[in-house]
C-alpha positions as CSV (number, residue, x, y, z in Angstrom):
1,X,10.7,121.4,29.1
2,X,13.4,123.9,29.8
3,X,15.4,125.6,32.3
4,X,15.9,129.5,32.6
5,X,18.2,131.7,34.5
6,X,18.2,135.5,34.0
7,X,20.3,138.2,35.7
8,X,19.5,141.9,35.8
9,X,22.4,144.0,37.1
10,X,21.7,147.3,38.8
11,X,25.5,148.3,38.2
12,X,26.2,147.2,34.5
13,X,28.3,144.3,35.7
14,X,26.5,141.5,33.8
15,X,29.5,140.8,31.6
16,X,31.6,140.5,34.8
17,X,29.2,137.8,36.0
18,X,29.3,135.7,32.7
19,X,31.4,132.9,34.3
20,X,29.2,132.7,37.3
21,X,25.9,132.8,35.2
22,X,27.4,130.0,32.9
23,X,28.3,127.8,35.9
24,X,24.9,128.3,37.6
25,X,23.1,127.5,34.3
26,X,24.9,124.2,34.2
27,X,23.0,123.0,37.4
28,X,19.8,123.1,35.3
29,X,21.3,120.8,32.7
30,X,18.8,118.1,33.3
31,X,15.9,120.4,32.5
32,X,17.2,120.8,29.0
33,X,20.0,118.6,27.6
34,X,19.2,119.5,23.9
35,X,20.6,123.0,23.9
36,X,22.4,125.6,25.9
37,X,22.0,129.4,25.4
38,X,23.5,132.6,26.9
39,X,22.9,135.9,25.8
40,X,24.7,139.0,27.2
41,X,21.8,141.4,26.0
42,X,23.8,144.5,27.2
43,X,25.9,145.4,30.3
44,X,22.7,145.0,32.5
45,X,21.1,141.8,31.1
46,X,22.3,138.1,31.0
47,X,19.8,135.6,30.0
48,X,20.7,131.8,30.0
49,X,18.8,128.8,29.0
50,X,18.7,125.0,28.9
51,X,16.4,123.4,26.2
52,X,14.5,120.3,26.1
53,X,13.3,120.3,22.5
54,X,9.6,119.3,22.2
55,X,8.1,121.5,19.5
56,X,9.8,122.8,16.4
57,X,12.8,120.6,17.4
58,X,15.2,122.1,14.7
59,X,14.4,125.7,15.3
60,X,13.2,127.8,18.3
61,X,16.6,127.8,19.9
62,X,16.6,130.0,23.1
63,X,17.0,132.7,24.2
64,X,14.5,133.8,21.5
65,X,14.5,137.2,19.8
66,X,11.5,139.1,18.3
67,X,10.7,142.4,16.4
68,X,14.3,142.9,15.0
69,X,15.9,142.4,18.3
70,X,13.6,144.6,20.4
71,X,12.7,141.8,22.7
72,X,14.5,138.7,24.0
73,X,13.0,136.0,26.1
74,X,13.8,132.9,28.0
75,X,11.0,130.5,28.5
76,X,10.1,127.2,30.3
77,X,6.9,125.5,29.4
78,X,4.4,124.5,26.7
79,X,1.5,126.7,25.3
80,X,-1.1,124.3,24.1
81,X,-3.2,126.9,22.2
82,X,-0.2,128.4,20.4
83,X,-1.5,127.4,17.0
84,X,-4.7,129.3,17.4
85,X,-3.1,132.4,19.1
86,X,-0.5,132.5,16.1
87,X,-3.4,132.4,13.4
88,X,-5.1,135.2,15.4
89,X,-1.9,137.2,15.6
90,X,-1.4,136.9,11.9
91,X,-4.9,137.7,10.8
92,X,-5.6,140.5,13.3
93,X,-2.2,142.0,13.7
94,X,-0.2,141.0,10.7
95,X,2.4,139.4,13.1
96,X,5.4,137.6,11.4
97,X,7.2,134.5,12.7
98,X,10.6,133.1,12.1
99,X,10.0,129.8,13.8
100,X,7.2,127.2,14.1
101,X,7.3,127.1,17.9
102,X,5.1,128.1,20.7
103,X,7.6,130.4,22.5
104,X,7.7,132.9,19.6
105,X,3.9,133.3,20.0
106,X,4.5,134.6,23.6
107,X,6.7,137.3,22.3
108,X,4.3,138.3,19.4
109,X,1.4,138.3,21.8
110,X,3.4,140.5,24.4
111,X,4.2,142.9,21.4
112,X,0.6,143.3,20.5
113,X,-1.3,142.6,23.7
114,X,1.1,143.7,26.4
115,X,0.7,142.1,29.9
116,X,-2.7,140.8,28.7
117,X,-0.9,138.0,26.9
118,X,-0.6,136.1,30.2
119,X,-4.4,135.8,30.2
120,X,-4.5,134.4,26.6
121,X,-2.2,131.5,27.4
122,X,-3.5,128.1,27.8
123,X,-0.6,125.9,29.1
124,X,2.1,125.6,31.6
125,X,4.8,128.3,31.6
126,X,7.3,130.6,33.3
127,X,9.1,133.2,31.2
128,X,11.1,136.5,31.3
129,X,11.0,139.0,28.5
130,X,13.3,142.0,28.2
131,X,12.1,145.0,26.1
132,X,15.3,146.7,24.9
133,X,13.4,149.6,23.5
134,X,11.4,150.4,26.7
135,X,14.2,149.1,29.1
136,X,11.5,147.1,30.8
137,X,11.2,143.5,31.8
138,X,8.1,141.4,31.9
139,X,7.4,137.7,33.0
140,X,4.7,135.4,34.0
141,X,3.9,132.0,35.7
142,X,1.1,130.0,34.6
143,X,-2.4,129.9,36.2
144,X,-2.0,127.0,38.5
145,X,1.8,127.0,39.2
146,X,2.6,123.9,37.1
147,X,6.0,125.5,36.2
148,X,8.4,126.9,38.8
149,X,10.0,130.4,38.8
150,X,12.4,131.4,41.7
151,X,13.5,135.0,42.4
152,X,16.3,136.5,44.2
153,X,17.2,140.2,44.8
154,X,20.6,141.3,45.9
155,X,22.5,144.6,46.0
156,X,24.1,143.6,42.6
157,X,20.8,142.9,40.9
158,X,18.1,140.4,40.8
159,X,17.8,136.9,39.3
160,X,15.0,134.6,38.1
161,X,15.4,130.8,37.7
162,X,13.6,127.6,37.1
163,X,15.2,126.0,40.0
164,X,16.5,127.3,43.3
165,X,19.9,125.5,43.2
166,X,20.9,127.8,40.2
167,X,20.6,130.8,42.7
168,X,22.4,129.1,45.6
169,X,25.7,130.4,44.6
170,X,24.6,133.9,45.1
171,X,23.4,133.6,48.7
172,X,24.6,132.6,52.2
173,X,23.5,128.8,52.3
174,X,23.3,128.9,56.2
175,X,20.7,131.7,56.1
176,X,17.6,129.6,56.6
177,X,14.1,130.7,57.0
178,X,13.1,129.1,60.2
179,X,9.4,130.1,59.8
180,X,9.2,127.9,56.8
181,X,11.0,125.1,58.5
182,X,8.3,125.3,61.1
183,X,5.6,125.1,58.4
184,X,7.5,122.3,56.7
185,X,7.2,120.1,59.8
186,X,3.3,120.7,59.6
187,X,2.8,120.7,55.8
188,X,5.7,118.4,54.6
189,X,6.7,121.3,52.1
190,X,7.8,124.8,52.4
191,X,4.9,127.0,51.2
192,X,5.0,129.7,48.6
193,X,6.0,132.4,48.2
194,X,9.1,131.8,50.2
195,X,11.5,129.0,50.3
196,X,13.7,127.3,52.9
197,X,16.4,130.0,52.5
198,X,16.0,133.7,53.3
199,X,15.9,135.9,50.2
200,X,14.9,133.3,47.7
201,X,11.1,133.6,46.8
202,X,8.9,132.3,44.2
203,X,6.9,134.1,41.7
204,X,3.3,133.2,42.7
205,X,1.2,131.0,40.4
206,X,-1.2,133.2,38.1
207,X,0.8,136.3,38.5
208,X,2.8,138.3,35.9
209,X,5.7,140.5,37.0
210,X,7.1,143.8,35.6
211,X,10.4,145.5,36.4
212,X,13.1,147.9,35.3
213,X,16.8,148.2,36.2
214,X,17.2,149.1,39.8
215,X,13.5,148.9,40.6
216,X,11.6,146.4,42.7
217,X,9.7,143.6,40.9
218,X,6.0,144.4,40.9
219,X,3.8,141.4,40.7
220,X,0.1,141.6,39.4
221,X,-2.4,138.7,39.8
222,X,-4.0,137.9,36.5
223,X,-5.7,134.7,37.4
224,X,-7.3,133.2,40.4
225,X,-9.0,129.9,40.8
226,X,-12.4,131.1,42.0
227,X,-15.3,128.6,42.6
228,X,-18.5,129.9,41.6
229,X,-21.5,129.7,44.0
230,X,-23.0,126.4,42.8
231,X,-26.3,125.9,41.1
232,X,-28.3,122.7,41.1
233,X,-27.7,120.4,38.2
234,X,-30.8,120.1,36.4
235,X,-29.6,117.6,33.7
236,X,-26.9,115.5,35.2
237,X,-26.0,113.6,32.0
238,X,-25.6,116.9,30.1
239,X,-23.2,118.0,33.0
240,X,-21.1,114.8,32.7
241,X,-21.0,115.1,28.9
242,X,-19.7,118.6,29.2
243,X,-17.0,117.5,31.6
244,X,-16.0,114.6,29.3
245,X,-15.9,116.8,26.2
246,X,-13.8,119.5,27.9
247,X,-11.4,116.9,29.2
248,X,-11.1,115.3,25.9
249,X,-10.3,118.5,24.2
250,X,-7.7,119.3,26.8
251,X,-6.0,115.9,26.3
252,X,-6.0,116.5,22.5
253,X,-4.2,119.9,22.7
254,X,-1.9,118.6,25.5
255,X,-0.8,115.9,23.0
256,X,0.6,118.6,20.6
257,X,4.2,117.7,20.2
258,X,7.1,117.0,17.8
259,X,8.3,114.1,20.0
260,X,7.0,110.8,21.4
261,X,4.2,111.3,24.0
262,X,3.2,108.6,26.6
263,X,1.3,108.5,29.8
264,X,1.6,107.6,33.6
265,X,-0.9,105.1,34.6
266,X,-1.7,104.0,38.2
267,X,-4.6,102.0,39.4
268,X,-7.0,105.0,39.9
269,X,-9.6,106.6,37.7
270,X,-7.6,109.9,36.9
271,X,-4.7,108.5,34.9
272,X,-6.8,105.6,33.4
273,X,-9.3,108.4,32.2
274,X,-6.3,110.4,30.6
275,X,-4.9,107.1,28.9
276,X,-8.4,106.2,27.7
277,X,-8.8,109.6,26.1
278,X,-5.2,109.9,24.8
279,X,-5.6,106.5,22.9
280,X,-8.4,108.1,20.9
281,X,-5.7,110.3,19.3
282,X,-3.1,107.8,19.3
283,X,-4.0,104.2,19.7
284,X,-0.2,103.2,20.1
285,X,0.4,105.3,23.0
286,X,2.7,103.9,25.7
287,X,1.9,103.8,29.4
288,X,4.2,103.6,32.5
289,X,3.6,102.4,36.0
290,X,5.4,101.5,38.9
291,X,5.2,99.1,42.0
292,X,7.0,97.8,45.0
293,X,8.1,94.2,46.1
294,X,5.8,94.4,49.0
295,X,2.4,92.4,49.3
296,X,-0.9,94.2,49.6
297,X,-2.0,97.6,48.5
298,X,1.5,98.9,47.8
299,X,1.8,97.3,44.3
300,X,-0.4,99.0,41.8
301,X,1.7,97.3,39.0
302,X,-0.7,94.4,38.3
303,X,-3.9,96.5,38.4
304,X,-2.6,99.1,36.2
305,X,-1.4,96.4,33.7
306,X,-4.9,95.0,33.7
307,X,-6.2,98.4,32.9
308,X,-3.7,98.9,30.1
309,X,-4.9,95.5,28.6
310,X,-8.5,96.5,28.9
311,X,-7.8,99.8,27.0
312,X,-5.6,98.0,24.4
313,X,-2.5,99.9,25.1
314,X,1.0,98.7,26.0
315,X,2.2,99.2,29.6
316,X,5.9,99.3,30.7
317,X,6.2,98.6,34.5
318,X,9.1,99.0,36.9
319,X,9.6,97.7,40.6
320,X,11.3,99.3,43.4
321,X,12.9,97.7,46.5
322,X,14.4,99.4,49.7
323,X,17.8,99.4,48.5
324,X,16.9,101.4,45.3
325,X,14.7,103.7,47.5
326,X,17.8,104.5,49.9
327,X,20.2,104.8,47.1
328,X,18.0,107.3,45.1
329,X,16.9,109.5,48.1
330,X,19.8,111.9,48.1
331,X,19.6,112.5,44.3
332,X,15.8,113.0,44.8
333,X,16.3,115.5,47.5
334,X,18.9,117.4,45.3
335,X,16.5,117.8,42.5
336,X,13.8,119.0,44.8
337,X,15.6,122.1,45.8
338,X,13.7,122.4,49.1
339,X,12.7,119.4,51.1
340,X,9.3,117.8,50.3
341,X,8.5,114.9,52.6
342,X,6.0,113.1,50.1
343,X,7.1,109.5,50.0
344,X,5.4,109.1,46.6
345,X,8.3,111.1,45.2
346,X,10.3,108.0,45.1
347,X,8.1,105.8,42.8
348,X,7.5,109.0,40.6
349,X,11.3,109.3,40.2
350,X,11.5,105.7,39.1
351,X,8.6,105.7,36.7
352,X,9.9,109.0,35.2
353,X,13.3,107.3,34.7
354,X,11.6,104.4,33.0
355,X,9.4,106.7,30.8
356,X,12.3,108.7,29.8
357,X,14.0,105.6,28.2
358,X,10.9,105.6,25.6
359,X,9.4,109.0,25.3
360,X,10.1,112.8,25.9
361,X,6.7,113.8,27.0
362,X,4.1,112.0,29.4
363,X,0.6,113.0,30.5
364,X,-0.3,112.7,34.1
365,X,-3.4,113.0,36.3
366,X,-2.5,115.9,38.7
367,X,-5.2,118.3,39.6
368,X,-8.3,116.0,39.2
369,X,-8.8,115.6,43.0
370,X,-8.4,119.3,43.8
371,X,-10.7,120.4,41.0
372,X,-13.5,117.7,41.3
373,X,-13.3,116.8,45.0
374,X,-11.3,113.6,45.1
375,X,-9.8,113.3,48.5
376,X,-11.6,111.4,51.3
377,X,-11.0,114.3,53.7
378,X,-13.4,116.4,51.6
379,X,-16.2,114.2,52.8
380,X,-15.6,115.2,56.3
381,X,-17.8,118.3,56.5
382,X,-20.7,116.0,55.6
383,X,-19.9,113.3,58.2
384,X,-19.4,116.2,60.9
385,X,-22.6,117.9,60.1
386,X,-24.5,116.4,63.1
387,X,-22.1,118.3,65.4
388,X,-20.8,121.3,63.5
389,X,-24.3,122.3,62.7
390,X,-25.2,122.7,66.3
391,X,-25.4,126.1,68.0
392,X,-22.1,127.6,69.0
393,X,-22.8,127.2,72.8
394,X,-23.6,123.5,72.4
395,X,-20.5,122.9,70.4
396,X,-18.5,124.6,73.1
397,X,-19.9,122.2,75.7
398,X,-19.1,119.1,73.6
399,X,-15.6,120.3,73.1
400,X,-15.2,120.5,76.8
401,X,-16.4,116.8,77.1
402,X,-14.0,115.8,74.4
403,X,-11.1,117.0,76.4
404,X,-11.8,114.6,79.3
405,X,-12.3,111.6,77.2
406,X,-9.1,109.6,77.4
407,X,-6.9,109.3,74.3
408,X,-8.0,106.2,72.2
409,X,-11.6,106.1,73.4
410,X,-13.9,105.9,70.4
411,X,-15.6,109.2,69.7
412,X,-13.0,111.5,71.1
413,X,-11.7,112.4,67.7
414,X,-15.1,112.8,66.2
415,X,-16.1,115.2,68.9
416,X,-12.9,117.2,68.7
417,X,-13.0,117.6,64.9
418,X,-16.8,118.5,64.9
419,X,-16.4,121.2,67.4
420,X,-13.2,122.7,65.8
421,X,-13.7,125.4,63.2
422,X,-12.8,124.3,59.6
423,X,-10.0,127.0,59.4
424,X,-8.1,125.4,62.4
425,X,-8.7,121.8,61.7
426,X,-8.0,121.6,57.9
427,X,-4.5,122.7,56.8
428,X,-4.3,120.8,53.6
429,X,-3.7,117.1,52.8
430,X,-0.8,116.8,55.1
431,X,-0.6,117.6,58.9
432,X,2.5,115.9,60.0
433,X,3.5,117.3,63.4
434,X,1.0,119.1,65.7
435,X,2.2,122.2,67.4
436,X,2.7,120.4,70.8
437,X,5.1,118.2,69.2
438,X,6.8,120.8,67.2
439,X,7.6,122.5,70.6
440,X,9.6,119.3,71.5
441,X,11.4,118.9,68.1
442,X,12.4,122.5,67.1
443,X,15.2,124.0,69.1
444,X,14.0,127.5,68.4
445,X,10.1,126.9,68.4
446,X,8.4,130.2,67.9
447,X,4.7,130.1,69.1
448,X,4.0,133.0,66.9
449,X,4.5,131.0,63.8
450,X,1.5,128.7,63.0
451,X,0.1,126.9,60.0
452,X,-2.9,129.3,60.0
453,X,-0.4,131.9,58.9
454,X,-0.4,130.3,55.5
455,X,-4.0,129.2,55.2
456,X,-5.9,132.1,56.8
457,X,-5.7,134.6,53.8
458,X,-6.9,131.7,51.4
459,X,-9.9,130.9,53.7
460,X,-10.8,134.7,53.7
461,X,-10.8,134.7,50.0
462,X,-13.3,131.9,49.6
463,X,-15.5,132.9,52.5
464,X,-19.2,132.0,51.8
465,X,-18.6,128.9,50.0
466,X,-19.4,125.4,51.4
467,X,-16.7,123.9,53.6
468,X,-15.8,121.2,51.1
469,X,-15.3,123.8,48.4
470,X,-13.3,125.9,50.6
471,X,-11.1,122.9,51.3
472,X,-10.4,122.6,47.6
473,X,-9.6,126.2,47.4
474,X,-7.1,125.9,50.2
475,X,-5.5,122.9,48.7
476,X,-5.1,124.5,45.3
477,X,-3.3,127.4,46.8
478,X,-1.2,125.3,49.1
479,X,-1.0,121.4,48.6
480,X,-1.1,121.5,44.9
481,X,1.5,124.2,44.5
482,X,3.7,123.1,47.4
483,X,3.6,119.3,47.0
484,X,1.9,117.8,44.0
485,X,3.2,120.1,41.2
486,X,6.8,120.3,42.8
487,X,7.2,116.5,42.8
488,X,5.8,116.3,39.3
489,X,8.1,118.9,37.9
490,X,11.3,117.8,39.7
491,X,10.9,114.2,39.4
492,X,10.2,114.2,35.7
493,X,12.9,116.9,34.9
494,X,15.4,114.9,36.9
495,X,15.3,112.6,33.8
496,X,14.8,115.3,31.2
497,X,11.1,114.2,30.8
498,X,8.4,116.6,30.4
499,X,5.0,115.9,32.3
500,X,1.8,117.6,31.0
501,X,-1.2,117.7,33.2
502,X,-4.5,117.9,31.3
503,X,-6.6,118.3,34.3
504,X,-4.7,121.5,35.2
505,X,-6.2,123.4,32.3
506,X,-8.2,126.8,32.5
507,X,-11.2,125.3,30.5
508,X,-11.4,122.2,32.6
509,X,-11.3,124.3,35.8
510,X,-14.2,126.5,34.3
511,X,-16.4,123.3,34.2
512,X,-15.2,122.0,37.7
513,X,-15.7,125.4,39.4
514,X,-19.4,125.4,39.1
515,X,-20.2,121.9,40.2
516,X,-22.5,121.7,43.3
517,X,-21.3,119.8,46.4
518,X,-23.4,116.6,45.7
519,X,-21.8,116.2,42.3
520,X,-18.3,116.1,44.1
521,X,-18.7,114.1,47.3
522,X,-21.3,111.9,48.8
523,X,-21.5,110.7,52.5
524,X,-23.6,107.6,51.6
525,X,-21.6,105.2,49.4
526,X,-18.2,106.8,50.3
527,X,-18.0,108.5,47.0
528,X,-15.7,111.3,45.9
529,X,-15.2,113.0,42.5
530,X,-18.8,111.9,41.7
531,X,-19.3,113.9,38.5
532,X,-15.9,113.2,37.1
533,X,-16.4,109.4,37.7
534,X,-19.8,109.5,35.9
535,X,-18.3,111.5,33.0
536,X,-15.3,109.1,32.7
537,X,-17.4,106.0,33.0
538,X,-18.2,106.2,29.4
539,X,-14.6,105.5,28.5
540,X,-12.9,103.8,31.7
541,X,-13.2,100.1,32.5
542,X,-16.3,99.7,35.0
543,X,-14.1,98.1,37.7
544,X,-11.9,101.3,37.9
545,X,-14.8,104.0,38.0
546,X,-15.2,103.6,41.8
547,X,-11.9,102.2,42.9
548,X,-10.4,103.9,45.9
549,X,-7.6,106.4,45.3
550,X,-4.0,105.0,45.8
551,X,-1.6,107.2,44.0
552,X,1.5,105.4,43.9
553,X,1.5,104.3,47.6
554,X,4.9,103.9,49.1
555,X,5.8,101.2,51.8
556,X,7.8,103.6,54.1
557,X,5.8,102.3,57.0
558,X,6.9,98.7,56.3
559,X,10.5,99.4,55.5
560,X,11.4,101.9,58.1
561,X,10.6,99.3,60.6
562,X,12.7,96.7,58.9
563,X,15.1,97.0,55.9
564,X,15.5,100.7,56.3
565,X,15.7,101.0,60.0
566,X,19.6,101.1,60.4
567,X,19.9,103.4,57.3
568,X,17.4,105.8,58.9
569,X,18.9,105.7,62.4
570,X,22.4,106.4,61.0
571,X,21.1,109.4,59.1
572,X,19.5,110.7,62.3
573,X,22.7,110.1,64.4
574,X,25.1,111.6,62.2
575,X,23.1,114.6,60.8
576,X,24.5,118.2,61.1
577,X,21.1,119.8,61.8
578,X,20.9,119.0,65.6
579,X,21.0,122.8,66.3
580,X,17.7,123.1,64.6
581,X,15.9,119.8,65.5
582,X,16.1,117.4,68.4
583,X,17.3,114.4,66.6
584,X,17.4,112.2,69.6
585,X,13.7,112.7,70.1
586,X,13.2,111.7,66.5
587,X,15.4,108.5,66.9
588,X,12.9,107.8,69.7
589,X,10.1,107.9,67.2
590,X,11.9,105.6,64.9
591,X,12.4,103.1,67.6
592,X,8.9,103.2,68.6
593,X,8.0,102.7,65.0
594,X,10.2,99.6,64.7
595,X,8.8,98.2,67.9
596,X,5.2,98.6,66.8
597,X,4.3,101.1,69.5
598,X,3.1,103.7,66.9
599,X,3.0,104.4,63.2
600,X,5.6,107.2,63.1
601,X,6.8,106.6,59.5
602,X,5.4,110.0,58.1
603,X,7.0,111.9,60.9
604,X,10.4,110.1,60.8
605,X,10.4,110.4,56.9
606,X,9.8,114.2,57.2
607,X,12.8,114.6,59.3
608,X,15.1,112.2,57.2
609,X,14.2,114.2,54.2
610,X,15.2,117.5,56.0
611,X,18.4,115.9,57.3
612,X,19.5,115.0,53.7
613,X,18.5,118.3,52.4
614,X,20.5,120.2,55.1
615,X,23.5,118.0,54.4
616,X,23.4,118.8,50.7
617,X,22.5,122.4,50.6
618,X,23.5,123.9,54.0
619,X,26.4,121.9,55.3
620,X,27.6,120.9,51.8
621,X,28.7,117.5,53.5
622,X,26.7,115.1,51.2
623,X,27.4,115.0,47.4
624,X,24.6,113.1,45.7
625,X,26.9,112.9,42.6
626,X,24.4,114.7,40.4
627,X,26.4,117.7,39.6
628,X,29.3,115.7,38.5
629,X,27.2,113.6,36.2
630,X,25.6,116.8,34.7
631,X,29.1,118.4,34.2
632,X,30.0,115.3,32.2
633,X,26.8,115.5,30.0
634,X,27.2,119.4,29.6
635,X,30.8,118.8,28.3
636,X,29.3,117.0,25.3
637,X,28.0,119.1,22.2
638,X,24.4,119.8,22.5
639,X,21.8,120.1,19.8
640,X,21.5,123.7,18.8
641,X,24.0,124.9,21.3
642,X,24.5,128.7,21.2
643,X,26.6,130.9,23.3
644,X,27.2,134.5,22.4
C-alpha cells in the first residue's frame, strides 16, 4: 500500500512549494516506508509518493511514467486483475511495459481506453494521472471506497492526498464544519464527501475525476452498487455454489503478492471463511487475532484459536488491557484524520501491529455483512411487519398510543419503531445521540441539520426495493465508507500493513446483489447472511456457521466504569472544545455510567474521541508522538528512494 500527494498550481508556483510538499509527504511515511518519490513535473505540477512495496518490489518505484514521459502517475492500491488486463493490452493494443507491476497497467489502460479504464479495474485504488501532452489530469477511486483520496482547492491550486493530515498545513485548522460535527454525534463518523474541516473533501467512491490547470475538478460516477430486483431462487444449492466459487476466485486473486500474505481471524464466519479459502492456495498461511483480559464475550481469542486449529493453520494472538487502550488512543486518533468513535478501532490497531511483525499483507472480512445481509438490524423490517404493514391511519393511531406509554414499559419501543418510516428510523449501524440530546450537548445546535440530510438521497436512489435491501444500500453508502473501511485502512496503514478485502469485490457484489430477501435474513431462527452461511458451510467448521457476529468486541462499557473512569473524566475536564460541546453534561453521563444508572459508554466514547481529535488537529495541544517517530524513520535511507 502507499500514500500519494499531488499539487496542481494555478500560478506556476509548484517549485516554490517543494519544501512544503516534501514536509507534508512525510506525514504519510507510515503508508509507505519502502520508498519516497517526488517529481516536479513542470512549474504547475508536483507529485509526491510513499511506497509500500508489495508487487514488483525491486521496480515500479513511484511516481510512474509511461509513453515516453507523456503520463506520470501516483497511485495507492492494488489491481488484482492486472495480469489479465496487461495481457489484453499487449494482445489487442500492442502495449509495452517497463515493469512487472500493477500500476503501469493503469497508465497503459488510460492511454488506450481513456476514462473507461476505471471500469476495468478490479481492486482497491486511488490514483492521479497527469497527461503532459493534453495538459489534463485524471484520477479515480475504487468502486466501494476501500482506498481514500482527499481533495483541497485553494487560490494557489488544488491538492489530492491519501490522508487528510497531509493537507492540514494548507488550511486554517480552526475552520470546522459544524454540520459534520452534528452528523458525527449521530453516526460516530463524519460522512462523505466532506470532512470535519471546511474545504477538505473526499473524492467519492466509484467516481473518476478530470481537471485542467485553473479549472474545477469534475467528478463522474462510473460505478454504483445497485441491488437488482430479486428473483426467487429455484435451485438454492446452485446459488450457494455460485457464491462460494465467486468468493474463492476473489480470494485467489487477492492473494497475488510478492511479499508474505496472512489473514485476520475473529470468531465469526466472515473471517473464518476467508481463512478456509486462503489456505487452499497457501496451506501455511498465518492468521492473527486479538482479545481482551475481560471475562465473557469480549475475548474472541480462544474461539479464534480453536477455529485456526480446526482449519490446520497457525494463529498468532495478542491481548489488550485498559492501560494499552488508554496509551494507544491518541495515536489511533492521529492516524484516523477525522474522529471515528468505533471502539473496535482499538483491537484492530493492536492486531494489525502484531500482523505487521510477520507479514506485509493480510486479508480481512469487511463487506460481507453489507453485501449479504449480516447485521441483526436487517431483520427488523420482518419483525415490525405486523405493525408497519397496517394502513397509514391505523399506524398513526398506534403512534399516538406509544407516546403516552411510560418509558421502559414493554412494547413502547416496538410501537414507536413500527409506526416510524424506515427513512427516519434507520440511519445506519450507529445512532449515538438522538436529536433531543444533541440540543443539550452542542453549543451551536442547528435544527436545520439532521441525519436525514445524509441518508435521504440514498433512500431515493433505491426506492422500490424491500426495506432490508434499502438498509443494505444505505449502509454501503454511509457506514461501510465512513466507519468500516476507514478503520481498516488507517489502523493497518498505521503499521505499514496492507489489508485486502475479498468480499468487497465487484464480482462478489454481482452475486450478492441479486439475492432475494429470504436468502439474506430470516425472522424464524434469528438468521442473517443465510445464503453466505450455506455457501461457506462447505469449508467452515460447523460450530461457526451460525455463530452470532462479534467482530472484535471492545470492553469500553466495563472499563469506562472502572479502570478508565479517571482517565476519561480528566480528558473531559481539561478538553479545549468546550465552546463546541457541553463537556460538563458529558461528565454527568460518565458518572451515571460508573454508578450503573445507564449504559452511556458509546456516548461518552464518542465525545472522548472528539476531544482527543480536537486537541491534536485543532488546538495542537496534544502530541501523540507519531510524527516524531515518523521523522526519525524517514531520515533513514529507503528502498528505491527517488527525489528529482
